[in-house]
PDB file of N, CA, C, O and CB in Angstrom:
ATOM      1  N   UNK A   1     177.150  88.882  62.111  1.00  0.00           N
ATOM      2  CA  UNK A   1     176.266  89.251  63.201  1.00  0.00           C
ATOM      3  C   UNK A   1     176.490  88.229  64.406  1.00  0.00           C
ATOM      4  O   UNK A   1     176.647  87.023  64.214  1.00  0.00           O
ATOM      5  CB  UNK A   1     174.735  89.250  62.690  1.00  0.00           C
ATOM      6  N   UNK A   2     176.490  88.778  65.564  1.00  0.00           N
ATOM      7  CA  UNK A   2     176.645  87.910  66.765  1.00  0.00           C
ATOM      8  C   UNK A   2     175.452  88.154  67.665  1.00  0.00           C
ATOM      9  O   UNK A   2     175.297  89.215  68.269  1.00  0.00           O
ATOM     10  CB  UNK A   2     178.005  88.202  67.542  1.00  0.00           C
ATOM     11  N   UNK A   3     174.633  87.151  67.730  1.00  0.00           N
ATOM     12  CA  UNK A   3     173.484  87.203  68.604  1.00  0.00           C
ATOM     13  C   UNK A   3     173.790  86.333  69.851  1.00  0.00           C
ATOM     14  O   UNK A   3     174.268  85.204  69.744  1.00  0.00           O
ATOM     15  CB  UNK A   3     172.185  86.710  67.853  1.00  0.00           C
ATOM     16  N   UNK A   4     173.500  86.900  71.012  1.00  0.00           N
ATOM     17  CA  UNK A   4     173.692  86.082  72.231  1.00  0.00           C
ATOM     18  C   UNK A   4     172.387  86.163  73.052  1.00  0.00           C
ATOM     19  O   UNK A   4     172.212  87.072  73.863  1.00  0.00           O
ATOM     20  CB  UNK A   4     174.956  86.594  73.092  1.00  0.00           C
ATOM     21  N   UNK A   5     171.508  85.232  72.834  1.00  0.00           N
ATOM     22  CA  UNK A   5     170.291  85.135  73.564  1.00  0.00           C
ATOM     23  C   UNK A   5     170.356  84.216  74.725  1.00  0.00           C
ATOM     24  O   UNK A   5     170.956  83.146  74.627  1.00  0.00           O
ATOM     25  CB  UNK A   5     169.239  84.725  72.695  1.00  0.00           C
ATOM     26  N   UNK A   6     169.763  84.587  75.830  1.00  0.00           N
ATOM     27  CA  UNK A   6     169.653  83.609  76.868  1.00  0.00           C
ATOM     28  C   UNK A   6     168.364  82.751  76.510  1.00  0.00           C
ATOM     29  O   UNK A   6     167.559  83.201  75.694  1.00  0.00           O
ATOM     30  CB  UNK A   6     169.565  84.319  78.330  1.00  0.00           C
ATOM     31  N   UNK A   7     168.176  81.591  77.083  1.00  0.00           N
ATOM     32  CA  UNK A   7     167.098  80.729  76.751  1.00  0.00           C
ATOM     33  C   UNK A   7     165.777  81.416  76.977  1.00  0.00           C
ATOM     34  O   UNK A   7     164.931  81.358  76.084  1.00  0.00           O
ATOM     35  CB  UNK A   7     167.181  79.472  77.536  1.00  0.00           C
ATOM     36  N   UNK A   8     165.521  82.087  78.140  1.00  0.00           N
ATOM     37  CA  UNK A   8     164.186  82.707  78.247  1.00  0.00           C
ATOM     38  C   UNK A   8     164.001  83.847  77.186  1.00  0.00           C
ATOM     39  O   UNK A   8     162.901  84.002  76.655  1.00  0.00           O
ATOM     40  CB  UNK A   8     163.983  83.279  79.700  1.00  0.00           C
ATOM     41  N   UNK A   9     164.986  84.584  76.899  1.00  0.00           N
ATOM     42  CA  UNK A   9     164.878  85.659  75.872  1.00  0.00           C
ATOM     43  C   UNK A   9     164.578  85.005  74.516  1.00  0.00           C
ATOM     44  O   UNK A   9     163.730  85.492  73.768  1.00  0.00           O
ATOM     45  CB  UNK A   9     166.219  86.530  75.792  1.00  0.00           C
ATOM     46  N   UNK A  10     165.261  83.921  74.204  1.00  0.00           N
ATOM     47  CA  UNK A  10     165.044  83.230  72.940  1.00  0.00           C
ATOM     48  C   UNK A  10     163.626  82.732  72.822  1.00  0.00           C
ATOM     49  O   UNK A  10     163.009  82.878  71.767  1.00  0.00           O
ATOM     50  CB  UNK A  10     166.006  82.077  72.793  1.00  0.00           C
ATOM     51  N   UNK A  11     163.100  82.156  73.865  1.00  0.00           N
ATOM     52  CA  UNK A  11     161.752  81.552  73.877  1.00  0.00           C
ATOM     53  C   UNK A  11     160.696  82.734  73.700  1.00  0.00           C
ATOM     54  O   UNK A  11     159.752  82.636  72.916  1.00  0.00           O
ATOM     55  CB  UNK A  11     161.503  80.718  75.280  1.00  0.00           C
ATOM     56  N   UNK A  12     160.918  83.796  74.445  1.00  0.00           N
ATOM     57  CA  UNK A  12     159.954  84.982  74.310  1.00  0.00           C
ATOM     58  C   UNK A  12     160.050  85.493  72.961  1.00  0.00           C
ATOM     59  O   UNK A  12     159.006  85.782  72.376  1.00  0.00           O
ATOM     60  CB  UNK A  12     160.247  86.145  75.317  1.00  0.00           C
ATOM     61  N   UNK A  13     161.262  85.654  72.345  1.00  0.00           N
ATOM     62  CA  UNK A  13     161.397  86.158  71.045  1.00  0.00           C
ATOM     63  C   UNK A  13     160.733  85.291  70.026  1.00  0.00           C
ATOM     64  O   UNK A  13     160.090  85.774  69.094  1.00  0.00           O
ATOM     65  CB  UNK A  13     162.788  86.331  70.730  1.00  0.00           C
ATOM     66  N   UNK A  14     160.901  83.926  70.219  1.00  0.00           N
ATOM     67  CA  UNK A  14     160.224  83.017  69.294  1.00  0.00           C
ATOM     68  C   UNK A  14     158.712  83.091  69.394  1.00  0.00           C
ATOM     69  O   UNK A  14     158.033  83.073  68.368  1.00  0.00           O
ATOM     70  CB  UNK A  14     160.669  81.606  69.545  1.00  0.00           C
ATOM     71  N   UNK A  15     158.189  83.172  70.549  1.00  0.00           N
ATOM     72  CA  UNK A  15     156.693  83.339  70.762  1.00  0.00           C
ATOM     73  C   UNK A  15     156.209  84.659  70.104  1.00  0.00           C
ATOM     74  O   UNK A  15     155.133  84.708  69.508  1.00  0.00           O
ATOM     75  CB  UNK A  15     156.334  83.353  72.342  1.00  0.00           C
ATOM     76  N   UNK A  16     156.982  85.659  70.222  1.00  0.00           N
ATOM     77  CA  UNK A  16     156.613  86.947  69.572  1.00  0.00           C
ATOM     78  C   UNK A  16     156.582  86.791  68.037  1.00  0.00           C
ATOM     79  O   UNK A  16     155.672  87.319  67.398  1.00  0.00           O
ATOM     80  CB  UNK A  16     157.632  88.080  69.975  1.00  0.00           C
ATOM     81  N   UNK A  17     157.530  86.097  67.444  1.00  0.00           N
ATOM     82  CA  UNK A  17     157.532  85.881  66.071  1.00  0.00           C
ATOM     83  C   UNK A  17     156.337  85.010  65.599  1.00  0.00           C
ATOM     84  O   UNK A  17     155.785  85.231  64.521  1.00  0.00           O
ATOM     85  CB  UNK A  17     158.815  85.272  65.698  1.00  0.00           C
ATOM     86  N   UNK A  18     155.966  84.046  66.410  1.00  0.00           N
ATOM     87  CA  UNK A  18     154.796  83.212  66.028  1.00  0.00           C
ATOM     88  C   UNK A  18     153.519  84.066  66.080  1.00  0.00           C
ATOM     89  O   UNK A  18     152.635  83.944  65.232  1.00  0.00           O
ATOM     90  CB  UNK A  18     154.657  81.956  66.987  1.00  0.00           C
ATOM     91  N   UNK A  19     153.450  84.934  67.099  1.00  0.00           N
ATOM     92  CA  UNK A  19     152.227  85.753  67.164  1.00  0.00           C
ATOM     93  C   UNK A  19     152.160  86.771  66.041  1.00  0.00           C
ATOM     94  O   UNK A  19     151.074  87.023  65.519  1.00  0.00           O
ATOM     95  CB  UNK A  19     152.143  86.471  68.501  1.00  0.00           C
ATOM     96  N   UNK A  20     153.325  87.390  65.632  1.00  0.00           N
ATOM     97  CA  UNK A  20     153.347  88.219  64.507  1.00  0.00           C
ATOM     98  C   UNK A  20     152.940  87.575  63.242  1.00  0.00           C
ATOM     99  O   UNK A  20     152.167  88.127  62.460  1.00  0.00           O
ATOM    100  CB  UNK A  20     154.612  88.756  64.363  1.00  0.00           C
ATOM    101  N   UNK A  21     153.495  86.322  63.022  1.00  0.00           N
ATOM    102  CA  UNK A  21     153.146  85.611  61.794  1.00  0.00           C
ATOM    103  C   UNK A  21     151.679  85.233  61.752  1.00  0.00           C
ATOM    104  O   UNK A  21     151.030  85.374  60.716  1.00  0.00           O
ATOM    105  CB  UNK A  21     153.995  84.370  61.651  1.00  0.00           C
ATOM    106  N   UNK A  22     151.161  84.765  62.841  1.00  0.00           N
ATOM    107  CA  UNK A  22     149.735  84.399  62.900  1.00  0.00           C
ATOM    108  C   UNK A  22     148.855  85.672  62.738  1.00  0.00           C
ATOM    109  O   UNK A  22     147.808  85.615  62.093  1.00  0.00           O
ATOM    110  CB  UNK A  22     149.410  83.666  64.267  1.00  0.00           C
ATOM    111  N   UNK A  23     149.258  86.757  63.292  1.00  0.00           N
ATOM    112  CA  UNK A  23     148.510  88.015  63.171  1.00  0.00           C
ATOM    113  C   UNK A  23     148.470  88.464  61.729  1.00  0.00           C
ATOM    114  O   UNK A  23     147.421  88.916  61.269  1.00  0.00           O
ATOM    115  CB  UNK A  23     149.132  89.112  64.049  1.00  0.00           C
ATOM    116  N   UNK A  24     149.534  88.366  61.011  1.00  0.00           N
ATOM    117  CA  UNK A  24     149.590  88.653  59.591  1.00  0.00           C
ATOM    118  C   UNK A  24     148.670  87.747  58.806  1.00  0.00           C
ATOM    119  O   UNK A  24     147.943  88.194  57.919  1.00  0.00           O
ATOM    120  CB  UNK A  24     150.999  88.519  59.084  1.00  0.00           C
ATOM    121  N   UNK A  25     148.710  86.462  59.143  1.00  0.00           N
ATOM    122  CA  UNK A  25     147.780  85.526  58.431  1.00  0.00           C
ATOM    123  C   UNK A  25     146.297  85.865  58.701  1.00  0.00           C
ATOM    124  O   UNK A  25     145.496  85.907  57.766  1.00  0.00           O
ATOM    125  CB  UNK A  25     148.061  84.049  58.873  1.00  0.00           C
ATOM    126  N   UNK A  26     145.948  86.094  59.912  1.00  0.00           N
ATOM    127  CA  UNK A  26     144.560  86.391  60.250  1.00  0.00           C
ATOM    128  C   UNK A  26     144.067  87.705  59.613  1.00  0.00           C
ATOM    129  O   UNK A  26     142.927  87.835  59.168  1.00  0.00           O
ATOM    130  CB  UNK A  26     144.406  86.462  61.764  1.00  0.00           C
ATOM    131  N   UNK A  27     145.012  88.677  59.601  1.00  0.00           N
ATOM    132  CA  UNK A  27     144.676  89.958  59.045  1.00  0.00           C
ATOM    133  C   UNK A  27     144.558  89.884  57.510  1.00  0.00           C
ATOM    134  O   UNK A  27     143.637  90.455  56.926  1.00  0.00           O
ATOM    135  CB  UNK A  27     145.720  90.987  59.457  1.00  0.00           C
ATOM    136  N   UNK A  28     145.468  89.197  56.888  1.00  0.00           N
ATOM    137  CA  UNK A  28     145.492  89.268  55.387  1.00  0.00           C
ATOM    138  C   UNK A  28     144.523  88.213  54.769  1.00  0.00           C
ATOM    139  O   UNK A  28     143.961  88.458  53.702  1.00  0.00           O
ATOM    140  CB  UNK A  28     146.978  89.023  54.843  1.00  0.00           C
ATOM    141  N   UNK A  29     144.334  87.082  55.412  1.00  0.00           N
ATOM    142  CA  UNK A  29     143.499  86.002  54.874  1.00  0.00           C
ATOM    143  C   UNK A  29     142.508  85.432  55.854  1.00  0.00           C
ATOM    144  O   UNK A  29     142.567  84.244  56.168  1.00  0.00           O
ATOM    145  CB  UNK A  29     144.356  84.910  54.385  1.00  0.00           C
ATOM    146  N   UNK A  30     141.582  86.263  56.353  1.00  0.00           N
ATOM    147  CA  UNK A  30     140.673  85.709  57.381  1.00  0.00           C
ATOM    148  C   UNK A  30     139.794  84.646  56.893  1.00  0.00           C
ATOM    149  O   UNK A  30     139.541  83.716  57.660  1.00  0.00           O
ATOM    150  CB  UNK A  30     139.838  86.755  57.950  1.00  0.00           C
ATOM    151  N   UNK A  31     139.274  84.665  55.660  1.00  0.00           N
ATOM    152  CA  UNK A  31     138.381  83.675  55.163  1.00  0.00           C
ATOM    153  C   UNK A  31     139.102  82.313  55.031  1.00  0.00           C
ATOM    154  O   UNK A  31     138.554  81.278  55.410  1.00  0.00           O
ATOM    155  CB  UNK A  31     137.802  84.128  53.826  1.00  0.00           C
ATOM    156  N   UNK A  32     140.323  82.329  54.495  1.00  0.00           N
ATOM    157  CA  UNK A  32     141.096  81.110  54.349  1.00  0.00           C
ATOM    158  C   UNK A  32     141.387  80.510  55.678  1.00  0.00           C
ATOM    159  O   UNK A  32     141.235  79.304  55.867  1.00  0.00           O
ATOM    160  CB  UNK A  32     142.374  81.364  53.610  1.00  0.00           C
ATOM    161  N   UNK A  33     141.800  81.321  56.601  1.00  0.00           N
ATOM    162  CA  UNK A  33     142.144  80.781  57.941  1.00  0.00           C
ATOM    163  C   UNK A  33     140.947  80.130  58.575  1.00  0.00           C
ATOM    164  O   UNK A  33     141.063  79.072  59.194  1.00  0.00           O
ATOM    165  CB  UNK A  33     142.677  81.888  58.865  1.00  0.00           C
ATOM    166  N   UNK A  34     139.771  80.765  58.425  1.00  0.00           N
ATOM    167  CA  UNK A  34     138.509  80.200  58.968  1.00  0.00           C
ATOM    168  C   UNK A  34     138.214  78.853  58.303  1.00  0.00           C
ATOM    169  O   UNK A  34     137.822  77.921  59.004  1.00  0.00           O
ATOM    170  CB  UNK A  34     137.305  81.190  58.743  1.00  0.00           C
ATOM    171  N   UNK A  35     138.382  78.706  56.994  1.00  0.00           N
ATOM    172  CA  UNK A  35     138.116  77.442  56.249  1.00  0.00           C
ATOM    173  C   UNK A  35     139.116  76.401  56.736  1.00  0.00           C
ATOM    174  O   UNK A  35     138.712  75.252  56.913  1.00  0.00           O
ATOM    175  CB  UNK A  35     138.235  77.644  54.664  1.00  0.00           C
ATOM    176  N   UNK A  36     140.360  76.706  56.962  1.00  0.00           N
ATOM    177  CA  UNK A  36     141.328  75.760  57.379  1.00  0.00           C
ATOM    178  C   UNK A  36     141.031  75.280  58.775  1.00  0.00           C
ATOM    179  O   UNK A  36     141.133  74.090  59.073  1.00  0.00           O
ATOM    180  CB  UNK A  36     142.691  76.342  57.295  1.00  0.00           C
ATOM    181  N   UNK A  37     140.660  76.220  59.638  1.00  0.00           N
ATOM    182  CA  UNK A  37     140.335  75.794  61.044  1.00  0.00           C
ATOM    183  C   UNK A  37     139.064  74.957  61.082  1.00  0.00           C
ATOM    184  O   UNK A  37     138.992  74.011  61.866  1.00  0.00           O
ATOM    185  CB  UNK A  37     140.160  77.038  61.979  1.00  0.00           C
ATOM    186  N   UNK A  38     138.042  75.271  60.252  1.00  0.00           N
ATOM    187  CA  UNK A  38     136.830  74.489  60.223  1.00  0.00           C
ATOM    188  C   UNK A  38     137.140  73.111  59.691  1.00  0.00           C
ATOM    189  O   UNK A  38     136.435  72.171  60.057  1.00  0.00           O
ATOM    190  CB  UNK A  38     135.755  75.172  59.378  1.00  0.00           C
ATOM    191  N   UNK A  39     138.128  72.925  58.867  1.00  0.00           N
ATOM    192  CA  UNK A  39     138.455  71.607  58.288  1.00  0.00           C
ATOM    193  C   UNK A  39     139.012  70.694  59.384  1.00  0.00           C
ATOM    194  O   UNK A  39     138.893  69.473  59.285  1.00  0.00           O
ATOM    195  CB  UNK A  39     139.489  71.749  57.113  1.00  0.00           C
ATOM    196  N   UNK A  40     139.613  71.266  60.415  1.00  0.00           N
ATOM    197  CA  UNK A  40     140.172  70.476  61.459  1.00  0.00           C
ATOM    198  C   UNK A  40     139.125  69.728  62.275  1.00  0.00           C
ATOM    199  O   UNK A  40     139.458  68.736  62.923  1.00  0.00           O
ATOM    200  CB  UNK A  40     140.976  71.335  62.336  1.00  0.00           C
ATOM    201  N   UNK A  41     137.838  70.184  62.264  1.00  0.00           N
ATOM    202  CA  UNK A  41     136.753  69.593  62.940  1.00  0.00           C
ATOM    203  C   UNK A  41     136.582  68.157  62.426  1.00  0.00           C
ATOM    204  O   UNK A  41     136.252  67.261  63.203  1.00  0.00           O
ATOM    205  CB  UNK A  41     135.486  70.425  62.753  1.00  0.00           C
ATOM    206  N   UNK A  42     136.789  67.947  61.213  1.00  0.00           N
ATOM    207  CA  UNK A  42     136.532  66.644  60.569  1.00  0.00           C
ATOM    208  C   UNK A  42     137.731  65.667  60.693  1.00  0.00           C
ATOM    209  O   UNK A  42     137.599  64.497  60.333  1.00  0.00           O
ATOM    210  CB  UNK A  42     136.199  66.864  59.079  1.00  0.00           C
ATOM    211  N   UNK A  43     138.837  66.110  61.171  1.00  0.00           N
ATOM    212  CA  UNK A  43     140.003  65.246  61.323  1.00  0.00           C
ATOM    213  C   UNK A  43     139.872  64.425  62.606  1.00  0.00           C
ATOM    214  O   UNK A  43     139.296  64.871  63.599  1.00  0.00           O
ATOM    215  CB  UNK A  43     141.310  66.084  61.340  1.00  0.00           C
ATOM    216  N   UNK A  44     140.420  63.222  62.553  1.00  0.00           N
ATOM    217  CA  UNK A  44     140.492  62.393  63.757  1.00  0.00           C
ATOM    218  C   UNK A  44     141.613  62.982  64.601  1.00  0.00           C
ATOM    219  O   UNK A  44     142.557  63.590  64.097  1.00  0.00           O
ATOM    220  CB  UNK A  44     140.748  60.851  63.418  1.00  0.00           C
ATOM    221  N   UNK A  45     141.467  62.772  65.933  1.00  0.00           N
ATOM    222  CA  UNK A  45     142.473  63.355  66.823  1.00  0.00           C
ATOM    223  C   UNK A  45     143.887  62.802  66.576  1.00  0.00           C
ATOM    224  O   UNK A  45     144.881  63.467  66.866  1.00  0.00           O
ATOM    225  CB  UNK A  45     142.078  63.107  68.266  1.00  0.00           C
ATOM    226  N   UNK A  46     143.959  61.590  66.043  1.00  0.00           N
ATOM    227  CA  UNK A  46     145.292  61.009  65.770  1.00  0.00           C
ATOM    228  C   UNK A  46     145.989  61.766  64.688  1.00  0.00           C
ATOM    229  O   UNK A  46     147.199  61.986  64.731  1.00  0.00           O
ATOM    230  CB  UNK A  46     145.186  59.540  65.377  1.00  0.00           C
ATOM    231  N   UNK A  47     145.180  62.177  63.680  1.00  0.00           N
ATOM    232  CA  UNK A  47     145.767  62.970  62.536  1.00  0.00           C
ATOM    233  C   UNK A  47     146.198  64.295  62.971  1.00  0.00           C
ATOM    234  O   UNK A  47     147.261  64.769  62.571  1.00  0.00           O
ATOM    235  CB  UNK A  47     144.783  63.140  61.396  1.00  0.00           C
ATOM    236  N   UNK A  48     145.360  64.962  63.835  1.00  0.00           N
ATOM    237  CA  UNK A  48     145.815  66.301  64.414  1.00  0.00           C
ATOM    238  C   UNK A  48     147.085  66.103  65.231  1.00  0.00           C
ATOM    239  O   UNK A  48     148.012  66.905  65.124  1.00  0.00           O
ATOM    240  CB  UNK A  48     144.682  66.957  65.346  1.00  0.00           C
ATOM    241  N   UNK A  49     147.146  65.066  66.034  1.00  0.00           N
ATOM    242  CA  UNK A  49     148.312  64.873  66.826  1.00  0.00           C
ATOM    243  C   UNK A  49     149.531  64.566  65.928  1.00  0.00           C
ATOM    244  O   UNK A  49     150.635  65.003  66.255  1.00  0.00           O
ATOM    245  CB  UNK A  49     148.072  63.758  67.832  1.00  0.00           C
ATOM    246  N   UNK A  50     149.387  63.901  64.915  1.00  0.00           N
ATOM    247  CA  UNK A  50     150.506  63.602  64.005  1.00  0.00           C
ATOM    248  C   UNK A  50     150.991  64.936  63.293  1.00  0.00           C
ATOM    249  O   UNK A  50     152.187  65.179  63.134  1.00  0.00           O
ATOM    250  CB  UNK A  50     150.048  62.505  62.918  1.00  0.00           C
ATOM    251  N   UNK A  51     149.998  65.759  62.888  1.00  0.00           N
ATOM    252  CA  UNK A  51     150.371  67.083  62.286  1.00  0.00           C
ATOM    253  C   UNK A  51     151.093  67.938  63.290  1.00  0.00           C
ATOM    254  O   UNK A  51     152.058  68.616  62.939  1.00  0.00           O
ATOM    255  CB  UNK A  51     149.118  67.844  61.772  1.00  0.00           C
ATOM    256  N   UNK A  52     150.653  67.927  64.529  1.00  0.00           N
ATOM    257  CA  UNK A  52     151.349  68.674  65.563  1.00  0.00           C
ATOM    258  C   UNK A  52     152.754  68.159  65.819  1.00  0.00           C
ATOM    259  O   UNK A  52     153.661  68.947  66.085  1.00  0.00           O
ATOM    260  CB  UNK A  52     150.561  68.635  66.831  1.00  0.00           C
ATOM    261  N   UNK A  53     152.947  66.864  65.746  1.00  0.00           N
ATOM    262  CA  UNK A  53     154.260  66.282  65.968  1.00  0.00           C
ATOM    263  C   UNK A  53     155.165  66.605  64.787  1.00  0.00           C
ATOM    264  O   UNK A  53     156.362  66.835  64.962  1.00  0.00           O
ATOM    265  CB  UNK A  53     154.159  64.756  66.178  1.00  0.00           C
ATOM    266  N   UNK A  54     154.587  66.622  63.568  1.00  0.00           N
ATOM    267  CA  UNK A  54     155.402  67.009  62.418  1.00  0.00           C
ATOM    268  C   UNK A  54     155.855  68.446  62.475  1.00  0.00           C
ATOM    269  O   UNK A  54     157.003  68.737  62.140  1.00  0.00           O
ATOM    270  CB  UNK A  54     154.644  66.784  61.153  1.00  0.00           C
ATOM    271  N   UNK A  55     154.948  69.402  62.909  1.00  0.00           N
ATOM    272  CA  UNK A  55     155.310  70.727  63.011  1.00  0.00           C
ATOM    273  C   UNK A  55     156.406  70.928  64.123  1.00  0.00           C
ATOM    274  O   UNK A  55     157.324  71.740  64.004  1.00  0.00           O
ATOM    275  CB  UNK A  55     154.077  71.541  63.271  1.00  0.00           C
ATOM    276  N   UNK A  56     156.237  70.170  65.136  1.00  0.00           N
ATOM    277  CA  UNK A  56     157.210  70.211  66.270  1.00  0.00           C
ATOM    278  C   UNK A  56     158.634  69.849  65.790  1.00  0.00           C
ATOM    279  O   UNK A  56     159.602  70.566  66.045  1.00  0.00           O
ATOM    280  CB  UNK A  56     156.765  69.218  67.412  1.00  0.00           C
ATOM    281  N   UNK A  57     158.716  68.678  65.069  1.00  0.00           N
ATOM    282  CA  UNK A  57     159.970  68.206  64.543  1.00  0.00           C
ATOM    283  C   UNK A  57     160.589  69.190  63.593  1.00  0.00           C
ATOM    284  O   UNK A  57     161.776  69.506  63.678  1.00  0.00           O
ATOM    285  CB  UNK A  57     159.785  66.900  63.869  1.00  0.00           C
ATOM    286  N   UNK A  58     159.763  69.677  62.677  1.00  0.00           N
ATOM    287  CA  UNK A  58     160.269  70.669  61.685  1.00  0.00           C
ATOM    288  C   UNK A  58     160.762  71.921  62.371  1.00  0.00           C
ATOM    289  O   UNK A  58     161.802  72.459  61.992  1.00  0.00           O
ATOM    290  CB  UNK A  58     159.170  71.042  60.667  1.00  0.00           C
ATOM    291  N   UNK A  59     160.062  72.387  63.344  1.00  0.00           N
ATOM    292  CA  UNK A  59     160.489  73.604  64.115  1.00  0.00           C
ATOM    293  C   UNK A  59     161.769  73.337  64.873  1.00  0.00           C
ATOM    294  O   UNK A  59     162.636  74.211  64.890  1.00  0.00           O
ATOM    295  CB  UNK A  59     159.381  74.053  65.118  1.00  0.00           C
ATOM    296  N   UNK A  60     161.943  72.203  65.494  1.00  0.00           N
ATOM    297  CA  UNK A  60     163.180  71.834  66.175  1.00  0.00           C
ATOM    298  C   UNK A  60     164.321  71.765  65.200  1.00  0.00           C
ATOM    299  O   UNK A  60     165.419  72.247  65.480  1.00  0.00           O
ATOM    300  CB  UNK A  60     163.029  70.507  66.893  1.00  0.00           C
ATOM    301  N   UNK A  61     164.068  71.167  64.056  1.00  0.00           N
ATOM    302  CA  UNK A  61     165.155  71.077  63.049  1.00  0.00           C
ATOM    303  C   UNK A  61     165.635  72.453  62.534  1.00  0.00           C
ATOM    304  O   UNK A  61     166.831  72.662  62.334  1.00  0.00           O
ATOM    305  CB  UNK A  61     164.679  70.237  61.859  1.00  0.00           C
ATOM    306  N   UNK A  62     164.701  73.371  62.327  1.00  0.00           N
ATOM    307  CA  UNK A  62     165.017  74.663  61.929  1.00  0.00           C
ATOM    308  C   UNK A  62     165.806  75.361  63.002  1.00  0.00           C
ATOM    309  O   UNK A  62     166.828  75.977  62.700  1.00  0.00           O
ATOM    310  CB  UNK A  62     163.801  75.401  61.588  1.00  0.00           C
ATOM    311  N   UNK A  63     165.379  75.292  64.238  1.00  0.00           N
ATOM    312  CA  UNK A  63     166.155  75.953  65.278  1.00  0.00           C
ATOM    313  C   UNK A  63     167.539  75.337  65.426  1.00  0.00           C
ATOM    314  O   UNK A  63     168.482  76.093  65.660  1.00  0.00           O
ATOM    315  CB  UNK A  63     165.417  75.890  66.600  1.00  0.00           C
ATOM    316  N   UNK A  64     167.743  73.994  65.307  1.00  0.00           N
ATOM    317  CA  UNK A  64     168.979  73.326  65.347  1.00  0.00           C
ATOM    318  C   UNK A  64     169.903  73.857  64.236  1.00  0.00           C
ATOM    319  O   UNK A  64     171.065  74.178  64.486  1.00  0.00           O
ATOM    320  CB  UNK A  64     168.761  71.837  65.227  1.00  0.00           C
ATOM    321  N   UNK A  65     169.385  73.943  63.044  1.00  0.00           N
ATOM    322  CA  UNK A  65     170.163  74.436  61.891  1.00  0.00           C
ATOM    323  C   UNK A  65     170.526  75.848  62.098  1.00  0.00           C
ATOM    324  O   UNK A  65     171.660  76.239  61.824  1.00  0.00           O
ATOM    325  CB  UNK A  65     169.401  74.291  60.587  1.00  0.00           C
ATOM    326  N   UNK A  66     169.597  76.653  62.581  1.00  0.00           N
ATOM    327  CA  UNK A  66     169.956  78.095  62.829  1.00  0.00           C
ATOM    328  C   UNK A  66     171.107  78.233  63.838  1.00  0.00           C
ATOM    329  O   UNK A  66     172.076  78.962  63.624  1.00  0.00           O
ATOM    330  CB  UNK A  66     168.711  78.885  63.364  1.00  0.00           C
ATOM    331  N   UNK A  67     170.952  77.496  64.944  1.00  0.00           N
ATOM    332  CA  UNK A  67     171.987  77.591  66.031  1.00  0.00           C
ATOM    333  C   UNK A  67     173.355  77.036  65.547  1.00  0.00           C
ATOM    334  O   UNK A  67     174.397  77.635  65.813  1.00  0.00           O
ATOM    335  CB  UNK A  67     171.510  76.786  67.319  1.00  0.00           C
ATOM    336  N   UNK A  68     173.335  75.905  64.844  1.00  0.00           N
ATOM    337  CA  UNK A  68     174.540  75.260  64.460  1.00  0.00           C
ATOM    338  C   UNK A  68     175.302  76.033  63.305  1.00  0.00           C
ATOM    339  O   UNK A  68     176.526  76.159  63.323  1.00  0.00           O
ATOM    340  CB  UNK A  68     174.205  73.835  64.037  1.00  0.00           C
ATOM    341  N   UNK A  69     174.532  76.519  62.343  1.00  0.00           N
ATOM    342  CA  UNK A  69     175.154  77.081  61.128  1.00  0.00           C
ATOM    343  C   UNK A  69     175.015  78.581  60.890  1.00  0.00           C
ATOM    344  O   UNK A  69     175.770  79.155  60.105  1.00  0.00           O
ATOM    345  CB  UNK A  69     174.599  76.405  59.978  1.00  0.00           C
ATOM    346  N   UNK A  70     174.022  79.241  61.585  1.00  0.00           N
ATOM    347  CA  UNK A  70     173.851  80.598  61.220  1.00  0.00           C
ATOM    348  C   UNK A  70     174.178  81.475  62.419  1.00  0.00           C
ATOM    349  O   UNK A  70     174.868  82.475  62.223  1.00  0.00           O
ATOM    350  CB  UNK A  70     172.442  80.845  60.710  1.00  0.00           C
ATOM    351  N   UNK A  71     173.757  81.198  63.608  1.00  0.00           N
ATOM    352  CA  UNK A  71     174.000  82.069  64.747  1.00  0.00           C
ATOM    353  C   UNK A  71     175.346  81.769  65.307  1.00  0.00           C
ATOM    354  O   UNK A  71     175.762  82.393  66.284  1.00  0.00           O
ATOM    355  CB  UNK A  71     172.926  81.912  65.818  1.00  0.00           C
TER     356      UNK A  71
END
């Protein structure tokens, strides 16, 4: 397969995938999602920032691997 995305198309496509995934989670597991979100209230902002940074790095690594080896 040969995919040729421009950067704006790629970003919009990625955002759409995130929204689809979150929509599936909220639809299939609303109680669990609510519990997880409520647990964030007790976290210090440094811990939330660290989790966000971890997700960012993991996401960038996945995109790098996909671009370098798959697409």
